[in-house]
Residue, then its C-alpha position, 0 to 999 in steps of 0.5 A: m544171722a545165726q546161720t552166718a555165725h555158725s558158718e563163721n565158727q565152722f570156718v574157723v574150726d576147719l582152718l584149725t583142723t587143716l593147720r593141725d593136719e599139716k603139722f603147723s608147717p610155715l606154709a600152713w601158718i601163712r595160709f591160716f593167717g591169710r584166710s583168717w584175714e580174708m574172713s575178717c575183711r568180709t565181716a568188716d565189709a558186711h557191717p559198715t557201721l562196725k568197720r567205721s567204729w574200728i576206723c574211729i578207734t584206730l584214729l583215736v589210738g593213733i592220735l594218742s600215740i603221737v601225743i605220747l611220743i611227743t610228750n616222751f620227746v619233750l620230757e626225756d630226750p630224742v634218743a630215748t624216744l627213738r629207742l621206744l619207737p619200734g616196740f611201741l609202734f609194733c604193739v599199737t599196730w598189733q593191737q589195732s590189727d587184733l581188733f579188726w581180726h576179731l570184729g566177728l566176735n563183737r556179739q553177746e552170744k555165740d549165734s546172736e547178731l553182731l553189735p553195730v559198733v565196737g562201743i565205748a566199753n571196748t574203747f576204754t579197754w583199748l586205751r588200757g592196751l595203749g598204756a601197756s604198749y607204751l610200757l612194753g615199748r620202753l622195755v623193748g627199747g631197754l629204757n628204765t621206767p621210773s616207778w612214778l611213771a609206771l604208777a601213773v600208767f597202772l592207775a590209768g589202767v585200773v580206772t579203764d578196767i573198772l569203767d569198761g566193765q561197768i559201761a558194758h554192763y550198763t549199756r548191755t554190750q558185753s561181748k566175746l570181743g570185750q572178754i578177749a580184749d580185756g584179758e589181752a590188755d590185762f595180760c600186757l599191762y601186768l606183764a609190763i608192770t611186773v618186769i619193770l618192778i623186777q628191773n627196778a629191784v622192787l620185786p624179787l625175781w622168783l615172785g615176779l615169775i610166779m606172777l607171770v605164771r598166773f597168766l601164762l598157765p591158763l593162756f597155754a592151756a587155752l591155746t593148746s585147746y584152740f590149736l591142737f583140738a580146734h575147740p572153743v576157748r574160754f576167755g572169761s575170768t573166774a571169781w578166783g581170777k578176779y580176787t587174784g587180780l584185785a590182790q595183785s593190783l593192791y600189791f602193785l600199788v603198794l610197791l609203786t607208792p612213792p617213798q614219802l608214803a612208805l610208812l602208810t603202806r609197809f604194814a599192808n605189804l606182807p599181808l597183801l603178798i601172802t594173800a596174792l601168792i595164795l590166790m595166784i596158785i589157785a586162780p590158774f587151776a580154776q581157769i583151766v577147769a573152766n576151760m575144760r568144762t567149756v570144751q566138754a560142753 
């Protein structure tokens, strides 16, 4: 099994090297995604229980997506739901395809055996991604999202973020797949919330851009390492990143709090803003340093 994992890693490195040598041409990208998908299919076929768990999660996400669309149809109107539909379906489809694509990373260590199922912890992560997909679908459709709705989705995201980490630790099912999924779900959720706050004139544009850079800078560095140098990419969070996420979450909660509770939150606004800004400057550089150390190792 260790030999299989090593072969898969070497296969990915060969793909990336070929992509770089062909100067990232459109044909090279087609071959890259095609061969990567073939490798994912072979991994799924070789591990039927893992494939079945992916199917179950996909069915769950599909059912919940239909419930979300029906609820949106009832609470808003058919036109709003139709505008939401394309972006929402694209995000959900991409999310489930991404899960299938990375089934080979459902292992605890680089050369360890694949875990037999995707697991409850990763399921909670994908549910957080579903909430983010809904908000992104609204943004793509040009719909205004009221603060109470953004708050409800954000609170659900915070709860699933806490649960997936605790469950993974308790069941000892931490994996590279979980690290990637957690980072992607957080990125999409915080991206959507940030844009919605800017859209609702609650968050200044300059501050929103700083918050987005906090995610984009380490992501750019990781993708550069992955595609240009064919080196492994570190997706795990740093201690600085966790502190920043906590401060940013608390600040978002203050901004999304209903006006009736403004007297209770206005005193926390400025201290949280200053703390979040300082940490958002430190966190991306800490992530880049962690990525560089991983590449050198």
